C-alpha positions in Angstrom: 117.4 100.4 89.8 113.8 99.5 90.6 111.2 98.3 88.2 107.4 98.0 88.6 106.5 94.9 90.5 103.1 93.3 90.0 102.0 92.1 93.4 99.4 89.4 92.9 99.7 87.2 96.0 97.8 87.5 99.3 98.5 90.6 101.4 100.2 88.4 104.0 102.7 87.3 101.3 103.2 90.6 99.6 103.5 93.0 102.5 106.7 91.3 103.8 108.2 91.6 100.3 107.5 95.4 100.3 109.0 95.8 103.7 112.2 94.0 102.6 112.2 96.3 99.5 111.9 99.3 101.7 114.8 98.2 103.9 117.0 97.6 100.8 115.9 100.9 99.2 116.7 103.1 102.2 119.8 101.2 103.5 122.5 103.5 102.2 120.6 106.8 102.1 120.9 109.1 105.2 118.5 111.9 103.8 115.1 111.8 105.6 113.2 113.6 102.8 114.6 111.3 100.1 113.7 108.2 102.2 110.2 109.4 102.9 109.8 110.2 99.2 110.9 106.7 98.1 108.7 105.1 100.9 105.6 106.9 99.7 106.4 105.9 96.0 106.9 102.3 97.0 103.7 102.1 98.9 101.7 103.9 96.2 103.0 101.4 93.6 102.2 98.4 95.9 98.8 99.3 97.2 95.7 99.1 95.1 92.5 101.2 95.5 94.3 104.1 97.1 94.3 107.8 96.1 96.8 109.3 98.5 99.9 107.9 100.2 102.3 110.1 102.1 103.7 111.6 105.2 103.1 114.5 107.6 106.0 115.6 109.7 105.7 116.9 113.2 107.1 120.5 113.3 106.5 123.2 115.9 103.4 121.6 117.5 101.6 120.6 114.3 101.8 118.2 111.4 103.2 119.7 108.2 102.8 118.1 104.8 105.8 115.9 103.7 106.5 113.7 100.7 103.5 112.1 99.2 101.8 110.6 96.1 98.4 111.9 95.1 96.5 115.2 94.7 97.6 118.4 96.5 96.8 118.1 100.2 96.2 120.0 103.4 99.5 121.6 104.5 99.1 121.8 108.3 97.1 119.8 110.8 96.9 120.4 114.5 97.2 117.6 117.1 93.8 116.1 117.8 92.3 117.3 114.5 91.1 114.9 111.9 92.4 111.4 111.5 96.1 112.4 111.3 95.9 114.7 114.3 94.1 112.0 116.3 96.9 109.5 115.5 99.4 112.0 116.9 97.4 112.8 120.0 96.7 109.2 120.8 100.0 107.9 119.4 98.2 104.9 117.9 97.1 103.8 114.5 93.8 105.1 113.2 91.9 102.6 111.0 88.8 104.4 109.6 86.4 102.4 107.5 84.3 105.5 106.6 85.9 108.9 107.0 82.5 110.7 106.8 81.7 109.0 110.2 84.9 110.2 111.8 84.3 113.2 114.0 86.3 116.2 112.7 87.5 114.5 109.5 89.5 116.9 107.4 88.5 116.4 103.7 91.6 117.2 101.7 90.4 115.0 98.8 86.7 114.7 98.3 87.2 111.3 96.8 88.6 109.8 100.0 86.2 107.3 101.7 88.5 105.4 104.1 91.8 106.0 105.7 94.6 104.5 107.7 97.1 106.6 109.6 100.1 105.2 111.4 102.1 107.4 113.8 105.9 107.5 113.4 107.7 107.5 116.7 111.5 108.2 116.7 113.4 107.9 120.0 110.2 108.0 122.0 109.0 111.2 120.3 106.4 111.8 117.6 108.1 112.3 114.2 105.0 112.3 112.1 102.5 110.0 110.4 102.1 107.8 107.4 98.7 108.6 105.9 96.9 106.5 103.3 93.5 107.3 101.8 91.2 105.2 99.6 88.3 106.2 97.4 86.6 103.0 98.7 84.9 102.5 102.1 86.3 99.7 104.2 89.5 99.5 102.1 91.8 98.9 105.1 91.7 96.1 107.6 93.7 94.7 110.5 96.1 92.9 108.1 96.9 96.3 106.5 97.3 97.8 109.9 99.7 95.1 111.1 102.0 95.3 108.1 101.9 99.1 107.7 102.9 99.3 111.3 105.9 97.0 110.4 106.6 99.2 107.4 106.8 102.2 109.7 109.0 100.4 112.1 111.4 99.7 109.3 111.2 103.3 108.1 112.0 104.6 111.6 115.5 103.1 111.3 116.2 105.5 108.4 114.7 108.8 109.4 
């Protein structure tokens, strides 16, 4: 069904393609876990210089590990703790150039140097977060933020 795509254009050209691919991939599938799994796989294949791409789902007042690509990760994160918990408590994207400078950073993978976390809001309520780590400092920028927020908006239609 899908084959590996070699993205070689500018981010501004490639991100819209990935968002369209996500929409097509999830269009006929009602299962949330399946959709989150395919979304993490798609992003992991698209993004370079990343070591973890996945989701945490809000359950019983904490984030619980969901589908992901990468090394085993922390299973539960409280609101306000670390980058993911801060994204939940503030309900806004966290763009962190150097995770070692982020107060209360939770180091699930010692190789991670930078991180972006986008909250997922469904029907006005927190559903979870998209979390992406990189072994490079300053890996993510405002362009990544803009398009990953659009990626999450597309995903929200299918969860």
